[in-house]
PyMOL CGO cylinders between C-alpha atoms (Angstrom):
from pymol import cmd
from pymol.cgo import CYLINDER

trace = [
    CYLINDER, 12.38, 8.02, 159.74, 10.37, 8.97, 162.83, 0.3, 1, 1, 1, 1, 1, 1,
    CYLINDER, 10.37, 8.97, 162.83, 9.10, 6.98, 165.80, 0.3, 1, 1, 1, 1, 1, 1,
    CYLINDER, 9.10, 6.98, 165.80, 5.75, 6.75, 164.05, 0.3, 1, 1, 1, 1, 1, 1,
    CYLINDER, 5.75, 6.75, 164.05, 7.44, 5.05, 161.09, 0.3, 1, 1, 1, 1, 1, 1,
    CYLINDER, 7.44, 5.05, 161.09, 9.16, 2.51, 163.34, 0.3, 1, 1, 1, 1, 1, 1,
    CYLINDER, 9.16, 2.51, 163.34, 6.16, 1.53, 165.46, 0.3, 1, 1, 1, 1, 1, 1,
    CYLINDER, 6.16, 1.53, 165.46, 3.69, 2.69, 168.03, 0.3, 1, 1, 1, 1, 1, 1,
    CYLINDER, 3.69, 2.69, 168.03, 4.47, 5.59, 170.31, 0.3, 1, 1, 1, 1, 1, 1,
    CYLINDER, 4.47, 5.59, 170.31, 5.43, 4.62, 173.85, 0.3, 1, 1, 1, 1, 1, 1,
    CYLINDER, 5.43, 4.62, 173.85, 2.56, 4.64, 176.34, 0.3, 1, 1, 1, 1, 1, 1,
    CYLINDER, 2.56, 4.64, 176.34, 2.18, 7.94, 178.16, 0.3, 1, 1, 1, 1, 1, 1,
    CYLINDER, 2.18, 7.94, 178.16, 1.75, 8.62, 181.87, 0.3, 1, 1, 1, 1, 1, 1,
    CYLINDER, 1.75, 8.62, 181.87, -2.03, 8.85, 181.46, 0.3, 1, 1, 1, 1, 1, 1,
    CYLINDER, -2.03, 8.85, 181.46, -2.20, 5.25, 180.28, 0.3, 1, 1, 1, 1, 1, 1,
    CYLINDER, -2.20, 5.25, 180.28, 0.01, 4.23, 183.21, 0.3, 1, 1, 1, 1, 1, 1,
    CYLINDER, 0.01, 4.23, 183.21, -2.40, 5.95, 185.60, 0.3, 1, 1, 1, 1, 1, 1,
    CYLINDER, -2.40, 5.95, 185.60, -5.46, 4.39, 183.93, 0.3, 1, 1, 1, 1, 1, 1,
    CYLINDER, -5.46, 4.39, 183.93, -3.97, 0.90, 184.23, 0.3, 1, 1, 1, 1, 1, 1,
    CYLINDER, -3.97, 0.90, 184.23, -3.02, 1.52, 187.86, 0.3, 1, 1, 1, 1, 1, 1,
    CYLINDER, -3.02, 1.52, 187.86, -6.59, 2.67, 188.53, 0.3, 1, 1, 1, 1, 1, 1,
    CYLINDER, -6.59, 2.67, 188.53, -7.99, -0.45, 186.82, 0.3, 1, 1, 1, 1, 1, 1,
    CYLINDER, -7.99, -0.45, 186.82, -5.78, -2.67, 188.97, 0.3, 1, 1, 1, 1, 1, 1,
    CYLINDER, -5.78, -2.67, 188.97, -7.05, -1.07, 192.18, 0.3, 1, 1, 1, 1, 1, 1,
    CYLINDER, -7.05, -1.07, 192.18, -10.67, -0.17, 191.39, 0.3, 1, 1, 1, 1, 1, 1,
    CYLINDER, -10.67, -0.17, 191.39, -11.91, -3.02, 189.17, 0.3, 1, 1, 1, 1, 1, 1,
    CYLINDER, -11.91, -3.02, 189.17, -13.68, -5.45, 191.55, 0.3, 1, 1, 1, 1, 1, 1,
    CYLINDER, -13.68, -5.45, 191.55, -12.48, -8.40, 189.46, 0.3, 1, 1, 1, 1, 1, 1,
    CYLINDER, -12.48, -8.40, 189.46, -8.86, -7.33, 189.99, 0.3, 1, 1, 1, 1, 1, 1,
    CYLINDER, -8.86, -7.33, 189.99, -8.62, -5.20, 193.16, 0.3, 1, 1, 1, 1, 1, 1,
    CYLINDER, -8.62, -5.20, 193.16, -4.82, -5.49, 193.41, 0.3, 1, 1, 1, 1, 1, 1,
    CYLINDER, -4.82, -5.49, 193.41, -2.98, -2.72, 195.24, 0.3, 1, 1, 1, 1, 1, 1,
    CYLINDER, -2.98, -2.72, 195.24, 0.36, -4.54, 195.19, 0.3, 1, 1, 1, 1, 1, 1,
    CYLINDER, 0.36, -4.54, 195.19, 0.89, -4.33, 191.42, 0.3, 1, 1, 1, 1, 1, 1,
    CYLINDER, 0.89, -4.33, 191.42, 2.80, -1.34, 190.05, 0.3, 1, 1, 1, 1, 1, 1,
    CYLINDER, 2.80, -1.34, 190.05, 2.99, -0.10, 186.48, 0.3, 1, 1, 1, 1, 1, 1,
    CYLINDER, 2.99, -0.10, 186.48, 6.37, 1.09, 185.15, 0.3, 1, 1, 1, 1, 1, 1,
    CYLINDER, 6.37, 1.09, 185.15, 7.16, 2.44, 181.70, 0.3, 1, 1, 1, 1, 1, 1,
    CYLINDER, 7.16, 2.44, 181.70, 10.11, 0.71, 180.02, 0.3, 1, 1, 1, 1, 1, 1,
    CYLINDER, 10.11, 0.71, 180.02, 11.05, 1.91, 176.54, 0.3, 1, 1, 1, 1, 1, 1,
    CYLINDER, 11.05, 1.91, 176.54, 8.00, 1.15, 174.36, 0.3, 1, 1, 1, 1, 1, 1,
    CYLINDER, 8.00, 1.15, 174.36, 6.04, -1.01, 176.79, 0.3, 1, 1, 1, 1, 1, 1,
    CYLINDER, 6.04, -1.01, 176.79, 4.55, -0.97, 180.26, 0.3, 1, 1, 1, 1, 1, 1,
    CYLINDER, 4.55, -0.97, 180.26, 5.72, -3.52, 182.80, 0.3, 1, 1, 1, 1, 1, 1,
    CYLINDER, 5.72, -3.52, 182.80, 3.46, -4.79, 185.59, 0.3, 1, 1, 1, 1, 1, 1,
    CYLINDER, 3.46, -4.79, 185.59, 5.47, -5.60, 188.75, 0.3, 1, 1, 1, 1, 1, 1,
    CYLINDER, 5.47, -5.60, 188.75, 4.30, -7.28, 191.93, 0.3, 1, 1, 1, 1, 1, 1,
    CYLINDER, 4.30, -7.28, 191.93, 3.24, -10.56, 193.46, 0.3, 1, 1, 1, 1, 1, 1,
    CYLINDER, 3.24, -10.56, 193.46, -0.05, -12.45, 193.52, 0.3, 1, 1, 1, 1, 1, 1,
    CYLINDER, -0.05, -12.45, 193.52, -1.24, -15.65, 195.20, 0.3, 1, 1, 1, 1, 1, 1,
    CYLINDER, -1.24, -15.65, 195.20, -1.62, -17.86, 192.10, 0.3, 1, 1, 1, 1, 1, 1,
    CYLINDER, -1.62, -17.86, 192.10, -0.76, -18.20, 188.41, 0.3, 1, 1, 1, 1, 1, 1,
    CYLINDER, -0.76, -18.20, 188.41, -4.50, -18.03, 187.67, 0.3, 1, 1, 1, 1, 1, 1,
    CYLINDER, -4.50, -18.03, 187.67, -4.70, -14.64, 189.41, 0.3, 1, 1, 1, 1, 1, 1,
    CYLINDER, -4.70, -14.64, 189.41, -1.73, -13.35, 187.39, 0.3, 1, 1, 1, 1, 1, 1,
    CYLINDER, -1.73, -13.35, 187.39, -3.35, -14.49, 184.13, 0.3, 1, 1, 1, 1, 1, 1,
    CYLINDER, -3.35, -14.49, 184.13, -6.66, -12.86, 185.09, 0.3, 1, 1, 1, 1, 1, 1,
    CYLINDER, -6.66, -12.86, 185.09, -4.92, -9.55, 185.76, 0.3, 1, 1, 1, 1, 1, 1,
    CYLINDER, -4.92, -9.55, 185.76, -3.08, -9.66, 182.44, 0.3, 1, 1, 1, 1, 1, 1,
    CYLINDER, -3.08, -9.66, 182.44, -6.26, -10.61, 180.61, 0.3, 1, 1, 1, 1, 1, 1,
    CYLINDER, -6.26, -10.61, 180.61, -8.24, -7.72, 182.11, 0.3, 1, 1, 1, 1, 1, 1,
    CYLINDER, -8.24, -7.72, 182.11, -5.49, -5.19, 181.35, 0.3, 1, 1, 1, 1, 1, 1,
    CYLINDER, -5.49, -5.19, 181.35, -5.05, -6.48, 177.78, 0.3, 1, 1, 1, 1, 1, 1,
    CYLINDER, -5.05, -6.48, 177.78, -8.80, -6.37, 177.14, 0.3, 1, 1, 1, 1, 1, 1,
    CYLINDER, -8.80, -6.37, 177.14, -9.08, -2.80, 178.40, 0.3, 1, 1, 1, 1, 1, 1,
    CYLINDER, -9.08, -2.80, 178.40, -5.88, -1.57, 176.68, 0.3, 1, 1, 1, 1, 1, 1,
    CYLINDER, -5.88, -1.57, 176.68, -5.49, -3.76, 173.56, 0.3, 1, 1, 1, 1, 1, 1,
    CYLINDER, -5.49, -3.76, 173.56, -3.06, -1.39, 171.78, 0.3, 1, 1, 1, 1, 1, 1,
    CYLINDER, -3.06, -1.39, 171.78, -0.67, -0.98, 174.71, 0.3, 1, 1, 1, 1, 1, 1,
    CYLINDER, -0.67, -0.98, 174.71, 2.29, -3.37, 174.84, 0.3, 1, 1, 1, 1, 1, 1,
    CYLINDER, 2.29, -3.37, 174.84, 2.30, -4.95, 178.31, 0.3, 1, 1, 1, 1, 1, 1,
    CYLINDER, 2.30, -4.95, 178.31, 5.03, -7.06, 179.87, 0.3, 1, 1, 1, 1, 1, 1,
    CYLINDER, 5.03, -7.06, 179.87, 4.53, -8.98, 183.09, 0.3, 1, 1, 1, 1, 1, 1,
    CYLINDER, 4.53, -8.98, 183.09, 6.99, -9.27, 185.94, 0.3, 1, 1, 1, 1, 1, 1,
    CYLINDER, 6.99, -9.27, 185.94, 4.31, -10.50, 188.34, 0.3, 1, 1, 1, 1, 1, 1,
    CYLINDER, 4.31, -10.50, 188.34, 5.54, -13.26, 190.60, 0.3, 1, 1, 1, 1, 1, 1,
    CYLINDER, 5.54, -13.26, 190.60, 3.49, -15.88, 192.43, 0.3, 1, 1, 1, 1, 1, 1,
    CYLINDER, 3.49, -15.88, 192.43, 3.71, -16.11, 196.20, 0.3, 1, 1, 1, 1, 1, 1,
    CYLINDER, 3.71, -16.11, 196.20, 3.42, -19.68, 197.46, 0.3, 1, 1, 1, 1, 1, 1,
    CYLINDER, 3.42, -19.68, 197.46, 0.89, -18.93, 200.18, 0.3, 1, 1, 1, 1, 1, 1,
    CYLINDER, 0.89, -18.93, 200.18, -0.17, -22.00, 202.15, 0.3, 1, 1, 1, 1, 1, 1,
    CYLINDER, -0.17, -22.00, 202.15, -2.51, -22.60, 205.04, 0.3, 1, 1, 1, 1, 1, 1,
    CYLINDER, -2.51, -22.60, 205.04, -0.80, -22.77, 208.45, 0.3, 1, 1, 1, 1, 1, 1,
    CYLINDER, -0.80, -22.77, 208.45, 0.13, -26.25, 209.61, 0.3, 1, 1, 1, 1, 1, 1,
    CYLINDER, 0.13, -26.25, 209.61, -0.34, -25.55, 213.31, 0.3, 1, 1, 1, 1, 1, 1,
    CYLINDER, -0.34, -25.55, 213.31, -2.41, -23.31, 215.52, 0.3, 1, 1, 1, 1, 1, 1,
    CYLINDER, -2.41, -23.31, 215.52, -0.71, -20.12, 216.70, 0.3, 1, 1, 1, 1, 1, 1,
    CYLINDER, -0.71, -20.12, 216.70, -0.89, -19.70, 220.48, 0.3, 1, 1, 1, 1, 1, 1,
    CYLINDER, -0.89, -19.70, 220.48, -1.16, -16.12, 221.69, 0.3, 1, 1, 1, 1, 1, 1,
    CYLINDER, -1.16, -16.12, 221.69, -0.17, -15.19, 225.26, 0.3, 1, 1, 1, 1, 1, 1,
]
cmd.load_cgo(trace, "trace")
């Protein structure tokens, strides 16, 4: 039995680079803080974004562009809030 008999081949480094390029260059995504790492038979997206909606949009765009590539998300959400007081500079 070969890898082809068991399932899909693992994504190659070209797919990793294409996804990384999509994350940075697609105006709807434009995320430089997300990295793509190959883990066994899937690619994992690591990083942090400002909202769950943003994370879902990134995963949607990547899945639409690469439907046959198994993607796992390890994208966290940063709880960014507006400042509560004015910063005084000297």
